[in-house]
N, C-alpha and C positions, 0 to 999 in steps of 0.2 A: 554756560550757566545763564539762567534767565535773570534779567534785572528787574527790580521793583517798578511797577507801573506808577504813572503820575496819578494824583488824586482826581476824582471825577470833577468836571467843571460844567455847570449848566449855563448855556449862553442864550437860550430862547425857549419860550413856551407859547403854544397857540391852542385856544385863545388865552389871553393874559388876564381875563376876569370871567366870572360866572358864578352860578349858584352851586350848591352841593350836588354831587354826582354828575358834574359836567365832564365830558370826555375831553382830555387835553393831550397834546403831543409835545413831549419834552425833547429838546435837542441840545447837544453839547459835545464834549470831548471826554474820552476815557470813561464811558458810562458802563464799563464792564466787558468781559470777554464772552459772556454767555448768560443764560437765565440763572445758572447755579452760582455765578459770580456776584449777582445782584442780591444784596442782603438787607438793604434798607432804602426806603423812599418816603420822604415826608414833604407835604405841601401845607404851608401855613401851620406847621406843627402837628399835622394829622398824618398818621401812618397810612400810606396808600400802597404798601407793598402787595396787599392781597389782590388788588385789581391791576397791578402793573404787568405789562406785557413787553418783554425786552425784544426789540426789533434788530438793533445793531449797536455797535460801540458808540454811535452818535445819535441814537433815537430810542425813546421809550414812550409807550402809550399807556395811559392809566385814567382813572376817574378820581375826581376830587372828592374827598370825604367831608364829613361835617366837622370842620375845624372850628376852634374857639376864636382864633385871631382873624380879623378882617383882611389883613394883608401880611404876607410872609414870604420867605425864601423857599426855593425848591432844593432840597438836600438829597443827594444820591450817595449811598454807601455801598462799596464793593469789597470783596475779599482781597483783590489784587491791589487796589489803590487806597483803601480805607475811606474815611469820611470826606466828602467833597464840599465844594463851595458853589455859589450861584451869583451870577451877575445880573439876574432879572428876578422879578417877584410876581406873585399872583394875588389878585384882589378877589376876595370871596364876597359875592353879593347875597343879600338876604332876600328870599322870595317874597314878593308882595302878595297880600291877601286880596284877591279879586272877588268883588261881590257879583251877584247873579245879574245885576242890571248895569255893571260897570263895563265901559268899553275896553277891549283888549285886542292887541294885534296878533295874538296867538289863540289857538283853540283851547278852551277851558273845559276840563272834564266836569260835566254838569252833575255827575253822580257823586262828586266829592266837594262839598261846600263847607264853609266855616260857620259853626254854630256859636253865636256870641253868648248864648246863655250858659252853655257848658264849657266854652272856651276850648273846643276840640273839633276835629274834623268828623263829620258824620254823613253817611250816605242816605239820600232821600230820593224819592222819585222826581222826575223832571217837572211833573204837574204841580208839585207842592213847593216850588221855588218861591222865595219871598225876599224882599229887600232887607238889608241888615239893620237899618235904622229908619223906620217909616216916619218918625216925627222930625228927623233932621236936627235934633239937638243932642248934646252930650249925654251919654248914658251913665247913670250913677247907680250902681247895684246897691240895693238895700241889704240890710242884715236880717230880714224877716225869714224865719225858718220855712222851708218848703212845706213841711207838714202842716204848719199853722195856716198857710195860704190855702192849701187844699181843703182844710177844715172850714175855713172862712167862706170859700167859694166852691161848694160841692158841685161836682159835675161840670165845672167850668174849666177854662184853659187860658193861659196867658199868650198862647200862639195866635197871632192875629189872622192867620190863614185858616184857623179852625172854625167849624160851625158854632162851637160853644165858646167863642172868644169873649173874654171878660176884660173890658177896658180898664176897670178899676184894679183888677189883679195885675195887668200889665204895667199900669202906672205905679202901683205900690212896689212892684218888683224892680222896675228899671228907673223910676223917677221919684223915689220917695222923698228925696231931699231937694228936688228941683224947685226953683222959685216960681211964683205965679206969673211973672213977666216972661220967663222962659217957656212956660206952658202956653201963654198967649202966642209966642213966636211959633211954637209947634203947631198951633191951630192954623196960623197963617200958612205955614209950610204944607200942611195937609190940603188946604184949599188950593194952593198953587199946583200941587200935584194933580188934583182932580181936574182943574181947569186945563192943565197941559194935556191930559188924556182926551178931554172933549175937543180942545183946539186941534189936536193931532188928527182926529177923524175929519173935522171940517176942512182942515188944510188940504187933505187929499182931494176933496170935492172942489174947493176954490181953485186949485191949480189946474183943474181940467175943465172949467166952465167954458172957456173960449172954444175949446175943441168940440165940446158938446153942442154949443150954439151953431158953429159952422156946419157941422154934420146935419143938424136939424134943418137949417136953411136950404142946404143942397137937396135934401130929400123932398122938401115942400115945393121947390121950383120944378123939379122933374114931374112931380105929381100934377101940378097945375097945367103944365104944357101938354101933357098927355090928354087931359080932359078938354082943353080948348081946341086942339087940332081935329080930334075925332079920328074916324077910320076912312082912308081913301082907297079906292080901287085902282089897281094898276093893270094896264093892258098887257096882253101876252107878248105883243111885239116889242113893247118897251122892255119887257123883261128879257127877251132874247137879245135885244141890242145891248142891254146892260151886261149880260153874260159874256157876249163877244168882247165888249170893251175890257171887261175884267180879265178875259183870257189873254188878250194882247198885252195888257199891262203886266200880266204874270210872266209871259214869255220874255217881254222886254226886260223885266226885272231880273229874270234868270240869266239872260245874256249879259246884262250889265254887272251883275254880282257874282257870276261864275268864277271869274279869276280871283275875286276877293275871297269867296268861300273856299277856293282851292288853297289859297295862301293861308287862310284860317285853319284849314285841316292840317296843312303841313306844319304850321306853327304849333298847333295842338299836339301833333305827333312829336315834334322836337321838344316841346315843353314836357310831354310825358317821358321822353327819353332822358331829358335833363333831370326830371324828378326821380327817375329810377337811379341815375348816376348819383344824384345827391343823396338819395335814400340809402343806397348800398355802396357809398364811397369808401366805407371802412374796408370792404372786401377788395375793391378794385385798387386801393392804395396800399393794401397790406404787403404785397411782395416787396415793393420799394421801401416801405417803412421797416420791414424786417431787415433788409440789407443795411440800412442806415443805423438802426439800433445795434446790430451786430458789430458794426465798425466802431460805434461809440462804447460798446461793452455793456449796453443796457439789456442784459439777457432776461431780467425779470419782466420788462415791458414786452419783449418778444414772446415770452411764454404766456403771459396774460392775453395778448392779442391772439395767439394761436389757439388757446383754449376757447376764447370767445368765438373765433371763426369756426372752429371744429363743432361747437355746439349749435351754431346757426346754419352752417352750410356743409357739414360733414356728410349728410345724407340727402342733399338736394338733387333734384332731377333736371334743373335748368342748366342748359349746356354752357351758357356764359359763366354761370357760377361754378360749374364743374371745372371749366378751363382755368379760372383764376385760383380756385382752391387747389388744383393740381400744382400750380406754380408755388403756392404757399408750402405745400408738402415737400416740394423739391428743395426749397430753401431751408426748411426745418431739418431735413435729412442732412444737408450740408452743415447746419449748426450742430447737429448731434455729433458728426465726425470731428468738428472743430473742438467741441467741448471735451470729447473723449481724448483727443490729442493733448489738450491742455491738462486734463486730469492725470494722464500718464507721464507728463513731462516732469523731469526732476532737475534741480530741486524745486520744491514748491512748499508753501506754508500749509499747515493743517486747516486753517480757515478757508483757503482757496480750494483745497481738496473737498471739504464738506460742501462748499458752495457749488462746485462743478458736479458733484454727485447728486445734489438736490436738483440742479437744473436738468441733468440727464434723466432723473426719475420723473420729473414733471413732464418731460418730453417723451416719456414712455420709450426710452432707448432699449434696444434688445440686449439680452444678457444681464449680467450683474456688474455694473460699473464699479460699485464699491469694492467688490472682491478683486476686480482687475487692478484697482488702485492699490489695494493691500499687497497683491503679488508684485506689482512694479516697485513699490517701496522696499519690499523685502530684497529683491534683486539689487536695488540701488545701494542699500546698506552693505550687502556682501561685496559689491563691486568697490565701494569706498574703502572697505577694510583691506582688501587685497591690493588695491592700488597704493594705499598707504605703505604697506609692507614692501612692495616692489620699489617704490621711490626711495625709501630709506636704505634698502639693500644696495641699490645702485650707487647711492651717495657714499655708502661705506666702502664700496669697491673702487671708488675714485671717480665715478661718473657724476657730473654735476646734477644736482636735484632739479628736475624739471618741475616747475610750479604748475600744479593742477588746480583749476578752480573748484574741483570737487572737494579738495582737501582744505580749502580756505574756510575753515569753520568759524574763524573769528568774525567774519563778515556775514555769516549765515543769518538769514532773516527769520529762520524758524525759531520760535520761542522755546527756551529750555524749560523742561517740566520738573526739574529737580526740586525747585522750591526752596523754602527757607532752610530745611534740614541740611541737604548736601552742600549749599553755599556756605552756611555757617561752619560746617565741618571742614570745608575747603580752606576757609580763612584761618581757622584755628591752627592748622599745621603748616601754614604757608604753602598751600596746595599748588601743584603744578597747573591746576585748572584756572589759576588766577591769570587774567588776561594781561596784567601789567608786569609780568615776570621779565626780569632783565634778560636781554637776548644773549648776554655773555654766558649765562648759565648753559645755554644749549651748546655752546662751543666747548665747554668744559666737560659736560656729561657725555658718557658713551652713547653711541648711536642707538643701541638697544634700549637704553633708558628713555631717550627722547622719543623713540618709536612707541614704546608702551604708553608714554604720556599722551601722544597724539592719538593713538588708537583708542584708548579708553575715553578720551575727550570726545572723539568722533561717535562712539557708541552711545555715550551718555547724552549727547546732544540729539542724536537721530532716533534712537529706540523709543524714547518716551512718546514722541508724536506718533510713531508707528503703533504703539500700544494703545494710545488714546483713540486712534482711528478705528482700531478693532473694537474697543469698548463702545464707541458711538455706533458701530455697525451692529453690535449685539443688542443694544437697547433701543435701536431704531431712531435715535435722535439725528441721524444723518438726513432724514427726510423731512422731519418737522419737529423743531424744537418745542413747539407748543402742543405737540401730540394731537394735531387735528387730523392728520392723514393716517388713520388707524390701519387701513388696509396695507399700505406700504410698510408700516412698522411691523405688522404681523408677518408679512413676507420676509422682511429683513431678519427678524428673530428666527424664523424657521430656517432660512439659509445659513444663519450663523450657527445654529445648533448642528446642522449637517456638516459644517466646515470647521468645527472646533478642533478636531484632531489635526487637520491640515495646518491650521494656524499654530497649533502647539509645535508642530514639526518645524515651522518657520522660525519660531522663537528659539527652539533648541538648536537649529542650524546656525543662527546668529551667535548664540552662546558658545557653541562648539568651535566656530571659526575664531571668535575672540580668544578663547582659551588656548587653542592650538597655535594661533599666531604668536601669542605671548610665550608659550612653551618653546616654539621654534626659535625665538630670539634669546631666551634665557635658560631653558631646560631642553636643549635639542635631544639629549639622550633619552628623554621620556616619550619621544614620538616614534611611531613605527617607521620602517624604511620607506614605505610609499608616502607617508604623510610628510616626511622630512623634505621631500622635493617640492611639495606644494606650500608648506607653511614655513620651511626653513630657508636655507640659502645664505645665512650669515657667516661671516668670517670670524671664527672663535679663536683669535690669537691668544688672548688672555681672558680668563674667566673674571666676571664682575666681582668686585670686592663686596664685603658684607655691608658696607655703608650704602652702596648703590642698590643692592638687593633689598635693604630695608626701605629705601625710598620707593622702590617699585612696589613693595608689599603695601605701603601706605596708599599708593595710587590705586592699586587694585581694590583695596579695602573700601576706599571712598567710592569707587565705581559700583561696588557691590551694594553699599548702603544706598546709593542713589537709585539703583534699579529695584531694590527692595521697597523703597518708598513708593514706587509705582504700583505696589500690591501685585507684582508678578508672582505666581506661585513658587514656593520654595523649591519644589522639585526641579523646576527649570533653572534655578540659580545654583543648585547643588554643585554643579561642575565648576563654578567659580570658587566655591569654598574648597573644593579639592585642590584647585590650582594654588590657592592661598596657602593651604597646608604644605604642599610640596615646596613652594617658594620659601616658607618659613624654615622647613627642615634644611633645605639647601643653604639658606643664609647662615644658619647655625654652624653647619659643617664647614662652609667656606671661611667663616669668621674664626673658628677654632684652628683651621689649617693656617690661616694668615697669622694668627696669634703665635703658633708654634714657630713660624719663620721669624717673627719679631723677637721672640725669646732667644732664638738661636743667635741672633745678632747682638744680644746683650753682652756677649763675651768681648765684643769690640769696645764696649763702653766701660769696662772695668778699669778703674783708675787706681786701685789698690790703696786708696786712702782709708785708714782705719779710724773708727771713732772710739770713744771711751770704752765701749763694750766689746771691742775687737771685731767689729763688723764693717764691711764695705757697703756701698750703696746697692750692690747687686741684689740681695734679697728684697729690698724695698722696691727696686725697679721691677723685679719679677712679680711681686704682689700687685703693684700698680698696673702692670700690663694686663694681668688676669682680670682685675676689677674693672678696668676700662673696657676690656673686651665684653665682659658680662653686662655692663651697663649699656653698651651699644646694642645688646640683644634684648633689652628690656621690652621695647616695642614689639619685637618679633615674638617673644615668649608670652606676652600678655594675650589672653584670648578675648577677642571681640564677640559680641552677641552672635550666636549661631556657629562659632568656630570651635573646633575640637582642640584638645591639648596636643601640642607638638610632640609630646612624648608618649602618645597613646599606642604607637606601634613599637613592638619589642625590638625590631631591627634598628629603629632610630635610637632607642635607649642604649643599645649595645654600641652603635657607632659613636655616639656622643661620649659614652664612657671611655672607649678606647682612645678617642682623640684627646680627651682630658688627661688620661694617663700618659699619652704620648707627649703632651705639652710639658708635664712635670718631668718626664724622662729626658726630654730635650734640655731642660734647665740643669738637671743633674749631670748630664754629659758635658754641658757647658762648664760646670764647676770642675769636673774632673779634668777637662782639657786645660783649663786655666792653671790648675794646681800642679799638673804634671808636665807642663811645657819646660823644655830646657831653658837655661838662662838666656841663651843667645836668640831664642825664638820669640821673646816677648816683644810685641809691637807697641811702641809708645807713640807712633805717629798719629794715632786716633785721638789722643788726649786733647780735650778741650780746655785750654787754660787761658785766663785773662792776661792779655799782653801787657797791660798796665801794672800787673802784680809784680812787686819787687822780688818775690820768691819764685819767679817763673822758672829759672834754671835749676834752682834748688829743688823744686817739686819734681821736675823731670828726673833729676839725678837720684832723688830719694826713691821714686817709683822704679827707676831702672836698676837700682842697686839691690832690690829685693832678691834674696837667695831663694832657691827652690824650697828649702825647708820652711822659710818664712811664708811663702805662698801656700804651702801645705797647711801651716798653722792657721792662716787666714781662712782657708777653705774649711778647715775643721770648725772654726768659730762660726762661720756662715751656716754650716750644716747643723750645728747645735741650735742656732736661732731659727732655722727653717723648721726643724723638728718640733720645737717648743712653741712657736708662734705663727710663722708664715703659713705652714700647711694647714693648721687649724683654722686660721682666718679664711683661707681660700675655700676650705670645706664649708664653712659657714656661709660664704657668699654663694657657693654652688647650691646649697639647700634653699637659700633665700630666693634664688631665681628658678626654683622648681626642678633642678637637675635630678635625674634618677641615678641610683648606684653610687651615691656620694661616699658611702662607707667603703665600697670596693676601691674607688679612686684614692681615698685617703690611705687605705691599707697598703695598696700596691706602691703608692708613692713613698710611704714611710719605709717600707722594706727596701726599696731601691736606694733611698737616702741613707739608711743605716748601712747598707752594703758599701756604698761609697765612703761613708764616714769610717767604717772599719778598715777599708783598704788604705785610705789616706793615713789613718792613725798608725797602722802597722808599718806603713812606709816611713813615716816620721820616726817612730820608735827604732826601726831598724837602722835608719841613718844616724841616729844619735846614740843608741845603746851599744851598737856593735863596736865602735871605736873604744868606748869606755871599757866594755867587757874584754875586748881583745888586748887592752893594755895591762890587765891585772896580772896575768901569768908571767909575762916578761918582767914586770915590775917586781913581783914577789921574788923571783930567782935572779934578779940582777946582782952582779958581783959574786956569782957562784954561791949564793946563799943556800944553806942547807939546814933543814929543820932539825936534823940530828946533832949538828955541831954548830951552835951559834952562841953568841955572847949573851950576857944578861941584858934584857930589853932596856933601852934608854928612852924609848918613846915610839910613837907611830912613825913607820917608815914613809918615805916620800911617795912611793907608788900609790898608797892610799890617799895621801893628800892630793896628788895629781888627779886621781879618780873623782875625789870630792869637788875639786875645782872644775872639772869637766861637767859634773852634775850641776854645779852652781851655774855654769854658763848656759846649760840647757834651761835651767829654771829662769834665768834672766831673759833668755830669748822668748820663752813661752809667756812669761809675765808681761813682757813688753807688748805682745800681741793681744793676749786675753788672759786675765788672771783666773777666769773660770776654768781654763784648760789646765792650769798648773797641777792640781791634785791628780787629775787623770794621767797626765804625761809623767809626772814625777813618780807616781806609784809604779808605773810599768818600768821605768828606768831602774828604780830600786829593786824591783822583782828580778830584772835581768842581771843586775850586779850581784845580788844576794845569791841567786841561783848559780852563777859562775863561781863565786867565792866558796859556796858549799861544795861544788864539784871539785874545786882545787884542793880543799881540805880533806875531802874523802879520798882523794888520790894519793895522799901522803901515806907512806907505809908505816912510819913511826916518827914520834916527836921526842926530842929531848926535853928536859924540864924547862930550860930556857926557851926552846922552840915552841913548846906548848903555851908558855906564858906570853911569848911574842904573838902567836897566832890568836890567842884569846883576847889580847889587848887590841889588835887590829879589828877583829870581828866585832867586839863590843863597841869600839869607837865608831865604826861605821853604822852599826845598828842604832846606837844612841843618837847619832847625828841625824839620821833620816827617820827617826821614830814617828814623826807626824805623817809620813807617807807610807808607813808599813801596812801591808795587807796580809791576809791569811797566807797567801803563797809566799810572800817575802819572809814573814815570821817563821813559816815552816822551814824555809831554806836556811835562815840563820840558826834555827834550832838544830837542824841536821849538821850544820858546820860545827857548832859547839859540841855536839855529841861525838863528833869524830876526834875531838881533842881529849887528852888525859885530864882528869879532874885535878884541880888545885888542892893539894893536901895540907900545906902549911899556911899558917896565918900570915907569915911574912910575904908569901907570894900574893896573897889576896890584897894585903896592904899596898904592896908595890903596884899591883894592877890598878888599884883605886887611885893611887897618886899619879900614875902615868896618864890615866884617863882624864883626871882633872887638869893635869898639865896640858894635855892636848886640847881640851875644850877651852882652856883659858888662852892658850897661844893663838887659836884660830877662832876666837869669839866673833870677830868682825865678819869673817867669811861664812861662818855658820849661822849668821842671823837669819838668813832666808829660810833656814830649816826650823825656825821657831814656830810655835803654835800661833795661829792667827784666826781671823774670822773665816778663813777658807774652810769649806766643807769637804770632807774626804769623799772622793767618788769611789763607790764600790764597783769593782769590775769583776 
């Protein structure tokens, strides 16, 4: 990730003072990463951004505007660093108003002068230039209206250069309040100016008088000598002799000065050669200067010198120049090769790549260096990705990880393009992109997870610069950020349009490689057979847990957000969204599978400790396990921008529904296993008990002494709570998290739970009712009892009392576990007993009077005792039993029956208390 740049700092400005529109060069640090990064520039409080030209991160050129302050700081503002500071200041000078007769060290535009009457600049012809203040005293503008003056002096003018100049108008307009003494001073000043003009003309004459006199004297002397000597006649012989003398003198002079003249010619030739060398030393020294500048890295100087030499000597016909220019071309060709090698060298920064491309363009390198660089970067990124996979696969297989400098992204000098969005998102979730992550995390995490972290970090750090290089290639900014070289820009745009499809294929190849490498590590079954060899190779001993898959999904999501921020087209990134969807689906399935395994192990945690409602901790543990599992999937189930719902596919809905049903079924099987285990198979070694507890051994003994019937009752109580509370809560959580088919999950789960409840209930009833029912017939006929021949009833016989005591024992056992189960269990027990009693009565062929009274007494005693638990079936059985008996005809028998019933109820009042009406609600079965 890219770190925030330091604020701009201005450390120098040249020149440090000047008037408005002075061109200045600003130097400093962190002055921006490019023209688009520069968003503000003020000098002395004036905005100079319009004229600013960004040259580099340490240099900006601009013109000073018309600022209000005389002196102020230079403030640079950039997107990357914000508002900067300045250690120097600039002094703004006010331009002086130079009169037409004032001395000046610079050329003054004579077409633009200052009109003191109108206080503004006005253009006039050079012939009409005039002094600003001819009187030389202070001008005091009067308040006379211009129209009144024109009316007072018709046809006149206050302009003293005009033919119609009016001195009175001028004085009224400019010196209406001037004192008389000041006007006298003005007269003196006018006289001095007039005298200076006259004295100036005479001064030129006075300075040249001596020269004139000397010249005059010389001319007069020559003239007089000629007149005095006259004209002499010279003889011919004398003339001949004179000629001979002159010839000999000439020959002697030639002989004497021949050597001197030769040396002079040679010196002239040498001097001319030196002049040529001096004049064209730029070309003669250029090969050596090129080599020196290349060694120093001053490629800009080399290019400028080459352009200059090419324009001057590129088409020369002078052999010497051709020879040296050929040397220059040889070295420039070597420079082109050197720059191309540096351009294709990896890794390198985006700034260096742009710089080398611009150099090669200025040197007119053949081909398209920018496209070559894009291709090299593409291959470099692919190589990095595959090397990353190979290294982690080798490490997983036991081979030590060989450190590759290509994978050392933490020290990569290339700036990250993600910007504020991806960095903030990274910090919010404790992202793996954070450079300060604890190294211990990497040893705990599976190799596949660490690999995905490294791979996504690699792509996010490399791809943005690759994308920016393409954007610069498209808009032509690779060649001239100031858009001065329009020809190169147009060629670049044309080439980019032709290669758009090729670049799109490059991006798609990078995206496909990224996705397939991640699939090979996490979803190998989603790759084809040929792809698994290239992108796979991992040892899949155990599948990653849902927690690690969630972490991977967050990592891939963050990478997708970072790439989306680069404005890469969505169709190129769609493959990443497909990967995220598959990872989310897999994470849900794996999490549900692991949840089923965790629930299966809940049987080992059952401590059989019952609360006031007859429940153990098992239903609560089951519900908490489901809720925890769903909460861990919240991040996976939530859809980020651009993501589809994880349940959009029908197959996913069906798989998740079946897994959810399977989880519930596993718990139901767990309940059945716990409740049906034989007494000797109960494992108490898993119980977690506080050693310091005084009831340590008592708790273990209590748990170990539970009978199978008690465990069945506890299971029935748990089933009842699951049906009325737990399953409904779980269904609500499923709906809250967007699961599909919740109604089906709930329906199937309820049906399975009811089947288990019914099996357990029948098992318990069978274990409790059969002994009671089986004891009725032997008890009735004990002692050879015969319904045809029996004594007068003296009370309820013992067999019925024993049956009631057994029923009371069942009641006590159920009430101890869960009072809510008492009506349901007791009703079934009473049904079984009444049915058996009805059967026995119907099997009797005949009753005597005493036998019928005894039978009626026992049937009524039983019916009245368990009246609170009677159901339609048990009522029907009692009715059938009574109908099988002869009716009581005498009142004596009825009275006796009533007395005996009251006696029975009174004698067993304490035992029959449990059968009295209470707040218990009858359960209809």
